[in-house]
MIDRENRO-353706 format. One line per 10 residues: for each residue y, z, x of N, C-alpha, C. Coordinates in steps of 0.1 Angstrom, whole numbers, plus 5000, padded with zeros to 4 digits. Each point is the difference from the previous one (the first is absolute). Layout:
BEGIN
Y:Z:X:Y:Z:X:Y:Z:X | ...
// end
This chain:
BEGIN
1025:9404:2993:4986:5002:5003:4996:4996:5014 | 5009:5000:5008:4999:4997:5015:4991:4988:5003 | 5005:4989:4997:4995:4987:5005:4987:4996:4995 | 4994:5007:4990:4987:4997:4995:4999:4991:4989 | 5010:4998:4992:4999:4993:4987:4995:4985:5002 | 5005:4993:5010:4996:4986:5002:4986:4999:5006 | 4996:5010:5007:4987:5000:5006:4990:5003:4989 | 5002:5010:4992:4991:5004:4989:4999:4990:4989 | 5009:4991:4999:4999:4990:4989:4988:4991:5002 | 4996:4998:5012:4988:4992:5003:4987:5007:5003
5000:5013:4997:4989:5008:5004:4987:4996:4993 | 5000:4996:4987:4988:4997:4994:4994:4987:5006 | 5007:4992:5007:4995:4988:5005:4993:5002:5013 | 5001:5011:5007:4995:5002:5013:4989:5011:5001 | 4995:5004:4988:4990:5010:5000:4986:4993:5002 | 4992:5006:5009:4987:4994:5002:4989:5011:5001 | 4988:4996:4998:4989:5010:5001:4997:5004:5014 | 5004:4992:5009:4998:5003:5014:5009:4991:5009 | 5003:5006:5012:5008:4993:5009:4992:4989:5007 | 5007:4989:5004:4994:4990:5008:4997:5007:5014
4992:4993:5007:4996:5006:5013:5013:5002:5008 | 5003:5012:5004:5012:5004:5006:5000:4997:5015 | 5012:5003:5006:5001:4998:5015:4990:5010:5006 | 4995:4996:5012:4990:5009:5006:5005:5005:5014 | 4996:5011:5004:5002:5005:5013:4987:5005:5006 | 4998:4997:5012:4987:5004:5007:4999:5015:5000 | 4988:5006:4999:4998:5014:5001:4992:5002:5013 | 5000:5013:5004:4995:5003:5013:4985:4997:5002 | 4993:5000:4988:4986:4997:5001:4996:4985:4998 | 5010:4991:5000:4997:4986:4998:4989:4994:5008
4999:5003:5013:4990:4993:5008:4986:5006:4998 | 4999:5012:4993:4988:5007:4997:4990:4991:4992 | 4988:4997:5005:4992:4990:4993:4996:5003:4986 | 5001:5013:4996:4996:5004:4986:5012:5000:4991 | 5012:4997:5005:5012:5000:4991:5000:4987:4992 | 4996:5000:4988:4999:4988:4992:5014:4993:4998 | 5001:4987:5000:5013:4994:4998:5006:5001:4986 | 5012:5003:4999:5007:5000:4987:5001:4986:4994 | 4997:4999:4987:5000:4987:4993:5011:5000:4990 | 5002:4989:4993:5010:4999:4989:4996:5007:4987
4988:5005:4999:4995:5007:4988:5009:5012:4998 | 5002:5003:4987:5009:5012:4997:4994:5013:5005 | 5008:5007:5008:4996:5013:5006:4988:4998:5009 | 5000:4989:5008:4988:4997:5008:4997:5012:5009 | 4986:5002:5002:4996:5011:5008:5000:4997:5015 | 5005:4988:5004:5001:4996:5014:5011:5009:5006 | 4997:5004:5013:5010:5009:5006:5003:4996:5014 | 4998:4987:5004:5005:4996:5013:5015:4998:5001 | 5006:4999:4988:5015:4999:4999:5005:5009:4989 | 5012:5004:5000:5006:5007:4989:5010:4992:4992
4998:5000:4987:5010:4992:4991:5013:5008:4999 | 5010:4996:5007:5012:5008:5001:5009:5000:4987 | 4995:4994:4990:5007:5001:4987:4997:5014:4994 | 4990:5007:5006:4996:5013:4995:5004:5010:5011 | 5004:5012:4995:5003:5011:5010:4987:5006:5005 | 5000:5001:5013:4987:5006:5006:5002:5015:5002 | 4991:5008:4995:5002:5015:4999:4997:5007:5013 | 5006:4996:5011:4998:5007:5012:5012:5008:5005 | 5009:5002:4991:5012:5008:5002:5004:5007:4987 | 5011:5006:5000:5005:5006:4988:5006:4989:4991
4997:5000:4987:5006:4990:4991:5006:5007:4989 | 5011:4995:4995:5008:5006:4989:4998:4993:4987 | 4997:5008:4990:4996:4995:4986:5010:5005:4990 | 5006:4991:4992:5009:5003:4989:4992:5001:4987 | 5002:5011:4992:4994:5001:4987:5011:5001:4990 | 5000:4990:4990:5010:4999:4990:4993:5003:4986 | 5006:5007:4991:4994:5004:4988:5007:4993:4988 | 4992:4993:4992:5006:4991:4990:4997:5006:4986 | 5011:5002:4992:4998:5004:4986:5004:4988:4991 | 4998:5002:4987:5002:4989:4990:5008:5005:4988
5007:4991:4994:5008:5004:4988:4992:5005:4988 | 4987:4996:5000:4992:5004:4988:4992:5013:5002 | 5003:5007:5011:4993:5013:5002:5008:5009:5009 | 5000:5013:4996:5007:5010:5009:4989:5006:5009 | 5002:5000:5013:4990:5006:5009:4997:5014:4997 | 4987:5004:5000:4996:5014:4999:4995:5006:5013 | 4999:4991:5010:4997:5005:5014:5013:4998:5008 | 5000:5006:5011:5012:4999:5009:4996:4991:5012 | 5009:4994:5007:4997:4993:5012:4993:5009:5011 | 5004:5012:5000:4994:5009:5010:4985:5002:4997
4997:5001:4987:4985:5001:4997:4993:4988:5003 | 5006:4988:4999:4993:4988:5003:4999:4999:5016 | 5009:5004:5007:4999:5001:5015:4988:5008:5003 | 4999:5012:4994:4989:5009:5004:4986:4994:4996 | 5000:4991:4990:4987:4993:4997:4994:4993:5012 | 5009:4995:5009:4996:4991:5011:5002:5005:5014 | 5010:5009:5001:5003:5005:5013:5001:5015:5000 | 4995:5007:5011:4996:4994:5013:4986:4995:5001 | 4993:4999:4989:4986:4996:5000:4998:4986:5007 | 5009:4990:4997:4999:4987:5006:5003:5000:5015
5011:5006:5003:5003:5001:5014:4990:5008:5009 | 4995:5010:4994:4990:5008:5007:4987:4992:5002 | 4996:4992:4990:4988:4991:5001:5002:4991:5012 | 5012:4994:5001:5002:4990:5011:5001:5007:5014 | 5006:5012:5000:5001:5007:5012:4986:5004:5006 | 4991:5004:4991:4986:5002:5004:4993:4988:5004 | 5001:4989:4992:4993:4988:5003:5004:4993:5013 | 5013:5002:5003:5006:4993:5012:4999:5009:5012 | 4994:5012:4999:4999:5010:5011:5014:5004:5005 | 5010:5000:4990:5013:5005:5003:5009:4989:5005
4995:4987:5000:5008:4989:5006:5010:4994:4990 | 4998:5003:4988:5009:4994:4989:5006:5011:4992 | 5013:4999:4998:5007:5010:4991:5007:4993:4989 | 4996:5002:4988:5006:4993:4988:5010:5010:4995 | 5013:4996:5001:5011:5009:4996:5006:4995:4987 | 4999:5009:4990:5005:4996:4987:5014:5004:4998 | 5008:4991:4993:5014:5003:4996:5001:4997:4985 | 4998:5010:4992:5001:4997:4986:5014:5001:4994 | 5003:4991:4991:5013:5001:4993:4998:5010:4988 | 5003:5012:5001:4996:5010:4991:5009:5000:4987
5000:4989:4994:5007:4998:4987:4994:4988:4993 | 5001:4999:4987:4995:4989:4993:5010:4988:5001 | 4994:4988:5002:5008:4988:4999:4997:4993:4987 | 5010:4998:4992:4997:4995:4986:4999:4985:5000 | 4989:4995:4995:4998:4986:4999:5008:4994:4988 | 5004:4988:5000:5008:4995:4989:4992:4997:4987 | 4987:4999:5000:4992:4996:4989:4989:5010:4997 | 4995:5000:4988:4989:5009:4996:4988:4997:5008 | 4991:5010:5002:4988:4999:5008:4991:4989:4994 | 5000:4999:4987:4991:4990:4994:5004:4986:5002
5012:4997:5004:5005:4987:5002:4994:4993:5012 | 4995:5008:5010:4996:4994:5012:4985:4996:5000 | 4992:5003:4990:4986:4996:4999:4992:5005:5011 | 5002:5013:5005:4994:5005:5011:4985:5002:4998 | 4992:4993:5009:4985:5001:4999:4994:4995:5013 | 4987:5002:5002:4994:4996:5013:5002:4986:5003 | 4996:4991:4992:5002:4985:5002:5013:4996:4994 | 5011:5003:5007:5014:4999:4995:5005:4986:4999 | 5006:4996:4989:5007:4987:5000:5010:5000:5011 | 5000:4990:5008:5009:4999:5012:5015:5001:4996
5004:4993:4989:5014:5000:4996:5004:5014:4995 | 4992:5007:4993:5003:5013:4996:5001:5010:5011 | 4990:4998:5010:5000:5009:5012:5013:4997:5008 | 5004:4987:5001:5012:4997:5007:5012:5006:4993 | 5001:5000:4987:5011:5007:4993:5000:5015:5003 | 4989:5006:5000:4999:5014:5003:5005:5003:5014 | 4996:4992:5010:5005:5003:5013:5015:4997:5002 | 5004:4989:4993:5014:4997:5000:5009:5012:4995 | 4995:5005:4988:5008:5011:4994:4999:5013:5009 | 4988:5002:5005:4999:5013:5008:5008:5000:5013
5000:4989:5007:5007:4999:5012:5015:5000:4998 | 5005:4993:4989:5014:4999:4997:5005:5014:4995 | 4992:5007:4993:5004:5013:4995:5001:5011:5011 | 4991:4998:5010:4999:5010:5011:5010:4997:5011 | 5003:4988:5002:5008:4995:5012:5013:5008:5002 | 5008:5003:4989:5012:5007:5003:4998:5014:5006 | 4988:5006:4999:4997:5013:5004:4993:5001:5013 | 4994:4989:5005:4992:5001:5012:5002:4988:5009 | 4997:5001:5012:5001:4989:5010:4986:4996:5003 | 4995:4990:4993:4986:4995:5002:4997:4997:5015
5010:4995:5007:4998:4996:5014:4997:5011:5009 | 5001:5013:4995:4997:5011:5009:4986:5004:5000 | 4991:4993:4993:4987:5005:4998:4989:4989:5003 | 4989:5005:5004:4989:4991:5004:4991:4997:4988 | 4999:5010:4990:4992:4999:4988:5008:5004:4988 | 4998:4993:4989:5007:5003:4987:4989:5003:4990 | 5001:5012:4994:4992:5004:4988:5009:5000:4988 | 4997:4992:4989:5007:5000:4988:4991:5008:4990 | 5004:5012:4996:4991:5008:4991:5006:5001:4986 | 4992:4995:4991:5004:5000:4986:4997:5013:4993
5008:5004:4990:4997:5012:4992:4986:4998:4994 | 4991:5009:5004:4986:4998:4996:4998:5002:4985 | 5009:5006:4993:4998:5003:4985:5007:4989:4991 | 5008:4991:5006:5006:4990:4992:4990:4992:4993 | 5002:4996:4987:4989:4994:4992:4995:4986:5005 | 5008:4993:5008:4996:4987:5005:4994:5000:5014 | 4998:5012:5006:4995:5001:5013:4985:5001:5000 | 4993:4991:5008:4986:5000:5001:4996:5003:5014 | 4992:5011:5001:4997:5005:5013:4991:4991:5008 | 4993:4990:4993:4992:4991:5007:5008:4989:5007
5013:5000:4999:5008:4990:5006:5006:5003:5014 | 4997:5012:5005:5004:5004:5013:4995:4990:5010 | 5009:4995:5009:4996:4990:5010:5011:4998:5010 | 4997:4992:5010:5010:4995:5010:5003:4986:4995 | 5013:4997:4999:5005:4987:4997:5006:4994:5012 | 4994:4989:5004:5005:4992:5012:5009:4989:4995 | 5009:4996:5009:5009:4989:4997:4997:4989:5009 | 4999:4988:4994:4998:4988:5009:5010:4998:5010 | 5013:5004:4997:5011:5001:5010:5006:5014:4998 | 5002:5007:5011:5006:5013:4999:5013:5001:4992
5001:5010:4992:5012:5002:4992:5011:5005:5009 | 5012:4994:5000:5011:5004:5008:5009:5010:4993 | 5000:5013:5003:5008:5010:4994:5006:5009:5011 | 5013:5002:4998:5008:5009:5010:4998:4994:5014 | 5001:4987:5002:4999:4993:5013:4987:5003:5007 | 4989:5002:4992:4987:5003:5006:4990:4993:4991 | 4988:4996:5007:4989:4994:4992:4991:5011:4995 | 4997:4998:4987:4990:5009:4993:4988:4991:4997 | 4989:5000:5008:4989:4991:4998:4991:5003:4989 | 5000:5013:4996:4991:5005:4989:5004:5013:4995
4996:5004:4988:5003:5013:4995:4987:5005:4993 | 4999:5014:4999:4989:5006:4993:5005:5004:4987 | 4994:4995:4989:5004:5004:4987:4990:5010:4995 | 5004:5012:4996:4992:5011:4997:5001:5004:4985 | 4989:4999:4993:5000:5003:4985:4990:5010:4997 | 4998:5009:5010:4989:5010:4998:5003:5011:4990 | 4990:5005:4994:5001:5012:4991:5004:5012:5009 | 5004:5011:4993:5003:5012:5006:4990:5011:4995 | 4992:5006:5009:4998:4996:5014:4993:4987:5002 | 5001:4994:5012:4995:4986:5002:4985:5001:5005
4995:4988:5001:4986:4998:5006:5001:5005:5015 | 4989:5005:5005:5000:5005:5013:5001:4989:5010 | 5008:5002:5010:5002:4990:5011:5005:4987:4996 | 5006:4999:4988:5004:4986:4995:5011:4995:5009 | 5010:5008:5004:5011:4995:5007:4996:4997:5015 | 4990:5008:5005:4995:4996:5013:4993:4987:5000 | 4993:4997:4989:4993:4987:4999:5011:4989:5000 | 5010:5001:4991:5010:4990:4999:5008:4998:5013 | 5003:5011:5007:5007:5000:5013:4991:4993:5010 | 4987:5001:4999:4991:4992:5009:5003:4985:4999
5003:4995:4988:5003:4986:4999:5013:4996:5007 | 5009:5010:5000:5013:4998:5007:4997:4998:5015 | 4989:5005:5005:4996:4998:5014:4990:4989:5002 | 4999:4991:4990:4991:4988:5001:4985:5004:4999 | 4997:5010:4993:4985:5003:4998:4996:4994:4986 | 4988:4995:4999:4996:4993:4988:4993:5010:4990 | 4999:4996:4988:4992:5006:4990:4986:4998:5004 | 4992:5011:5000:4986:4999:5003:4990:5000:4988 | 5006:5003:4988:4992:5000:4988:4997:4986:4996 | 4991:4999:4991:4996:4987:4994:5004:5000:4985
5009:4991:4997:5004:4999:4986:4990:4991:4992 | 4992:5006:4991:4990:4992:4994:5005:4991:4989 | 4993:4990:4996:5004:4991:4990:4999:5007:4986 | 4990:5009:4999:4998:5007:4987:5007:5014:5002 | 5007:5004:4989:5008:5012:5001:4992:5013:5002 | 4987:5000:4996:4993:5013:5001:4991:5000:5013 | 5001:4990:5009:4992:5001:5012:5006:5009:5010 | 4993:5003:5011:5004:5009:5010:5009:4994:5010 | 5011:5006:5003:5010:4995:5010:4997:5004:5014 | 4991:5009:5002:4999:5007:5013:4987:4996:5008
4994:4988:4997:4988:4996:5006:5001:4997:5015 | 5012:4996:5005:5002:4996:5014:5000:5011:5010 | 5008:5010:4997:5001:5011:5009:4998:5014:4994 | 4999:5001:4987:4998:5013:4994:5011:5010:5003 | 4996:5012:5005:5010:5011:5002:5007:4998:5013 | 4996:4991:5009:5005:4999:5013:5013:4992:5001 | 5010:5007:5005:5014:4994:5002:5007:4999:4987 | 5012:5006:4999:5008:5000:4988:5005:4987:4996 | 4999:4989:5008:5003:4987:4996:4989:4994:4991 | 4989:5007:4999:4990:4997:4990:5003:5007:4987
4999:5013:5000:5003:5008:4989:5009:5012:5004 | 5011:5002:4992:5008:5012:5003:4993:5013:4996 | 4989:4999:4992:4993:5012:4996:4988:5003:5009 | 4998:4992:5011:4988:5001:5008:4999:5014:5007 | 4988:5004:5002:4997:5013:5007:5003:4999:5015 | 5000:4988:5005:5003:4999:5015:5011:4990:5002 | 5013:5004:4997:5011:4990:5000:5006:4997:5013 | 4995:5006:5011:5005:4996:5013:4999:4985:5003 | 5011:4994:5005:4999:4986:5002:4989:4996:5010 | 4993:4989:4998:4990:4996:5010:5006:4999:5014
4991:5002:5010:5004:4999:5013:5006:4986:5003 | 4995:4990:4993:5006:4986:5002:5014:5000:4996 | 5004:5007:4989:5013:5000:4995:5009:5008:5010 | 4995:5011:5005:5007:5008:5010:5003:4992:5013 | 4991:4992:5004:5002:4991:5011:5010:4989:4997 | 5000:4995:4988:5009:4990:4996:5015:5005:4999 | 5001:5013:4996:5013:5006:4998:5006:5006:5013 | 4991:5001:5010:5005:5005:5013:4997:5014:5003 | 4992:5006:4991:4996:5015:5002:4988:5002:5009 | 4992:4990:5001:4990:5000:5010:5003:4989:5011
4997:5003:5013:5003:4991:5010:4987:4997:5008 | 5002:4993:5011:4988:4995:5008:4991:5012:5004 | 5006:5012:5003:4991:5011:5004:4992:5005:4989 | 5003:4997:4988:4993:5005:4988:4991:4990:4994 | 5000:4987:5004:4992:4990:4994:4991:4994:5011 | 4987:5000:4997:4990:4994:5008:4996:4986:4995 | 4998:4990:5008:4996:4987:4996:4987:4995:5007 | 4990:4996:4992:4989:4994:5005:5002:4985:5001 | 5001:4995:5012:5004:4986:5002:4990:4990:4995 | 5003:4987:5001:4992:4990:4996:4987:4999:5009
4989:4995:4994:4988:4998:5007:4991:5012:4999 | 4988:4999:5004:4991:5012:5000:5005:5011:5008 | 4996:5012:4995:5005:5012:5008:4998:5013:4992 | 5002:5011:5006:4999:5013:4994:5012:5009:5004 | 5005:5006:4990:5011:5010:5003:4997:5014:4994 | 5003:5010:5008:4997:5014:4996:5013:5007:4999 | 5003:5006:4988:5013:5006:4998:4998:5014:4994 | 5010:5009:5003:5001:5012:4993:5012:4999:4990 | 4997:5000:4987:5011:4998:4990:5004:5014:4995 | 5013:5003:5002:5005:5012:4995:5005:4997:4985
5000:5011:4992:5004:4997:4986:5014:4994:4999 | 5001:4990:4991:5012:4992:4999:5012:5009:4996 | 4997:5009:4991:5011:5008:4994:5003:5013:5008 | 4993:5002:5011:5003:5012:5008:5013:4998:5008 | 5007:5011:5002:5013:4998:5008:4997:4994:5014 | 5010:4993:5004:4999:4993:5013:5004:5009:5011 | 4991:5008:5005:5003:5010:5010:5002:4994:5014 | 5004:5008:5009:5001:4995:5014:4987:5001:5007 | 4995:4989:5005:4987:5000:5007:5002:4992:5014 | 5007:5007:5009:5002:4993:5013:4987:4996:5007
5000:4987:5003:4988:4996:5007:4987:4998:4992 | 5002:5002:4987:4988:4999:4991:5003:4990:4989 | 4990:4993:4995:5001:4990:4990:5003:5007:4987 | 5008:4994:4991:5002:5004:4987:4998:4988:4990 | 4988:4995:5000:4997:4988:4992:4999:5004:4985 | 5007:4992:4992:5000:5003:4986:4994:4987:4992 | 4999:4989:5007:4996:4988:4993:4992:4991:5010 | 4989:4995:4996:4992:4990:5008:4999:4987:4992 | 5002:4989:5006:5001:4987:4993:4991:4990:5007 | 4993:4992:4991:4992:4989:5005:5005:4988:4994
5005:4990:5008:5005:4988:4995:4988:4991:4995 | 4999:4997:4987:4989:4992:4995:5003:4986:4996 | 5013:4996:5002:5004:4986:4997:5014:4998:5003 | 5005:4988:4998:5014:4997:5003:5010:5009:4993 | 4997:5003:4987:5009:5008:4992:4993:5012:4994 | 4989:5005:5006:4993:5011:4994:4994:5010:5011 | 4999:5012:4996:4995:5010:5009:4992:5011:4993 | 4992:5008:5007:4994:5012:4994:5007:5011:5007 | 5005:5010:4992:5006:5012:5005:4992:5012:4998 | 5000:5009:5009:4992:5012:5000:5009:5012:5003
4999:5010:4992:5009:5012:5002:4993:5013:4994 | 5004:5011:5005:4994:5013:4995:5010:5006:4990 | 4994:5005:4989:5008:5007:4989:4994:5014:4998 | 5010:5010:4999:4996:5014:4999:5010:5006:4991 | 4996:5012:4994:5009:5007:4990:5011:5007:5007 | 5010:4993:5005:5011:5006:5007:5012:4991:4997 | 5012:5006:5000:5013:4993:4998:5000:4993:4986 | 5004:4988:4999:5000:4993:4987:4987:4998:4994 | 4989:5001:5008:4986:4999:4995:4994:5013:4996 | 5007:5010:4998:4994:5014:4999:4991:5000:4987
5002:4992:4991:4992:5000:4987:4990:4990:5000 | 4996:4993:5011:4990:4989:4999:4987:5005:4996 | 4992:4991:4995:4987:5003:4995:4989:5002:5010 | 4998:4990:5009:4991:5000:5011:5006:4995:5012 | 4999:5007:5011:5005:4996:5013:4990:4993:5008 | 5004:4995:5012:4991:4993:5008:5006:4987:5007 | 4993:4990:5003:5005:4988:5006:5000:4989:4990 | 5013:4996:4997:5002:4990:4990:5002:4986:5006 | 4994:4990:4994:5001:4986:5004:5006:4992:4989 | 5008:4991:5004:5006:4991:4990:5004:4986:5007
4999:4990:4992:5003:4986:5004:5015:4997:4997 | 5007:4994:5010:5014:4996:4998:5001:4985:5002 | 5008:4994:4991:5003:4986:5000:5015:4998:5000 | 5005:4992:5010:5014:4998:5002:5004:4988:4991 | 4991:4992:4995:5003:4988:4993:4998:5002:4985 | 5001:5013:4995:4997:5003:4986:5012:5008:4995 | 5006:4995:4989:5013:5006:4995:4997:5014:4993 | 5011:5007:4999:5000:5013:4993:4993:4998:4986 | 4992:5010:4997:4992:5001:4988:4989:4990:4998 | 4998:4992:5011:4988:4991:5000:4989:5004:5008
5000:5013:5005:4989:5005:5008:5002:4999:5015 | 5012:5002:5006:5002:4999:5014:4992:5011:5008 | 4996:5011:4993:4992:5010:5006:4988:5003:4991 | 4988:5001:5005:4989:5004:4992:4992:5010:5008 | 4998:5012:4994:4992:5011:5006:4985:4996:5000 | 4993:5003:5011:4986:4998:5001:4993:5013:4995 | 4992:4998:4990:4993:5012:4994:4988:5004:5008 | 5002:5011:5008:4989:5005:5008:4988:5005:4992 | 5002:5003:4988:4989:5005:4991:5000:4993:4987 | 4996:4988:5000:5001:4991:4988:4992:5005:4988
4990:5008:5002:4992:5005:4989:5004:5013:4994 | 5011:5006:5005:5005:5012:4994:5015:5000:4997 | 5004:5010:4993:5014:5002:4997:5003:5015:5002 | 5013:5004:4999:5004:5014:5003:5013:5003:4992 | 5002:5013:4998:5012:5005:4993:5004:4993:4988 | 4991:4999:4990:5002:4992:4988:5012:5005:4992 | 5003:5013:5000:5011:5005:4992:5013:4998:5006 | 5001:4998:5013:5013:4999:5006:5003:4986:5007 | 4990:4993:5004:5002:4988:5008:5005:4989:4990 | 5008:4991:5005:5004:4988:4993:4989:4990:4999
4991:5000:5010:4989:4991:5000:4988:5007:5007 | 4992:5008:4993:4989:5008:5007:4991:4992:5009 | 4997:4987:4997:4990:4993:5009:5005:4999:5014 | 5013:5000:5003:5006:5000:5013:5004:5013:5005 | 4999:5011:4992:5005:5013:5005:4991:5005:5011 | 4988:4996:5001:4991:5004:5011:4997:4989:5009 | 5010:4991:5002:4998:4988:5009:4998:5003:5014 | 5007:5011:5006:4999:5002:5015:4985:5003:5004 | 4997:4996:5012:4988:5003:5007:5000:5013:5006 | 4989:5007:5001:4998:5013:5006:4992:4999:5013
4998:5011:5006:4992:5000:5013:4986:4994:4998 | 4996:4992:5009:4987:4993:5000:4999:4988:4990 | 5011:4997:4994:5000:4988:4991:5006:4988:5007 | 4997:4988:4994:5004:4988:5006:5004:4989:4989 | 5008:4991:5005:5003:4988:4992:4995:4988:5008 | 4994:4990:4993:4995:4988:5006:5005:4989:4992 | 5007:4990:5005:5005:4989:4993:4989:4991:4994 | 5003:4992:4990:4989:4992:4994:4993:4991:5009 | 5007:4995:5010:4994:4991:5010:4994:5007:5011 | 5001:5013:5001:4994:5009:5010:5007:4999:5013
5012:4993:5001:5007:4998:5012:5009:5012:5004 | 5003:5009:4990:5010:5011:5003:4993:5013:4995 | 5001:5010:5008:4994:5013:4997:5010:5011:5003 | 5001:5009:4991:5009:5012:5003:4991:5012:4998 | 4998:5008:5010:4991:5012:5000:5009:5013:5002 | 4998:5010:4991:5008:5012:5001:4991:5011:5006 | 5006:5006:5011:4993:5011:5007:5005:5013:4995 | 5001:5010:5009:5004:5013:4996:5014:5002:4998 | 5004:5011:4993:5014:5003:4999:5003:5014:5007 | 5011:5000:5007:5004:5013:5006:5015:5002:4996
5004:5013:4998:5013:5003:4996:5011:4995:5009 | 4997:4999:5013:5011:4996:5009:5001:4985:5002 | 4989:4993:5000:5000:4986:5003:4999:4991:4987 | 4994:5005:4989:4998:4993:4988:4986:4994:5000 | 4999:4987:4994:4988:4994:4999:4997:4990:5011 | 4987:5001:5005:4995:4990:5010:4996:4988:4992 | 5005:4988:5004:4997:4988:4993:4996:4989:5011 | 4989:4993:4997:4996:4989:5009:5001:4987:4992 | 5007:4990:5004:5001:4987:4993:4994:4989:5009 | 4991:4993:4995:4993:4989:5008:5001:4987:4993
5005:4990:5007:5000:4986:4995:4989:4993:5008 | 4991:4994:4993:4988:4995:5007:4998:4986:5001
// end
């Protein structure tokens, strides 16, 4: 089994819910005053440095997809059908979101890999017992290792037979290791375990792959089971809800991942002042504009670890199905962990809702501001005023710190 037996024997002891703060490398925008500092919080929204334990999607990355069957069930779908559930939709999503800067290349093992135990043995569920989850990963990697070279890939998807009786679709997630797993003379820091139904939830694999790039969950997991999960960001950004009408990653996330650069991000510096910007739609293609600005994100630093982000959203690209377009505002905190509210959308129309049949959270579906509308902070020190929209330049926005 090619050198893996002694490594896998200790697998259950090194599984963690999140990696410790990884090694950092400076990014090009580090001196930029609006680039919040990365903290030790899980999936911190800080972007002055990059956690190098994660692959940064600014180049082509290779993903391995392994299909796992179980002795207690004969598969009724094929690996090819499961590939088609997620690709090319997932790679196309990232190609659009990154303006063509990131290519996710899938390498599926187009055959079933048989697990040694029945599906019910592993206790697969959302809040998975760590020992049982470790056993599942141990068995999956050991079973697949003779057929694949794990060291040849940047991302690993382990896809379970969706119809096996012990498979729970709510258990799909990224599993991080406190210490990278050493397989085939290479470190595997995390794997994506996929237990989706066939066909799967929309954008589910793009959401999980976002975690592989150090993006946080933006939903709020309520204490009561029947409460709403989507109160923080609603339909905006698939890291909130994979069912959202506007799944395009926030401009802040695009900046963090390297898809937006200094020419695309405007920063209102500290102290009183006014900035005037023309914000082009975030999801519109990044065309050639020699000598002209192509601003997609405006940021106001509001504290040591917090900022207000401003961007334009329109029904184009990944946002083609959005409910209401306009100028979207949201607060970002770099010192808040994944699923604890690191991003919160500002509701520009708090007394109304929209698209009740389709939106995951109608109160925020009409959050963007339109022409002639404004946002004023509670203390009156910060104002965002939206001017006219033109097809070529986008939305005119004036931001004043007073």
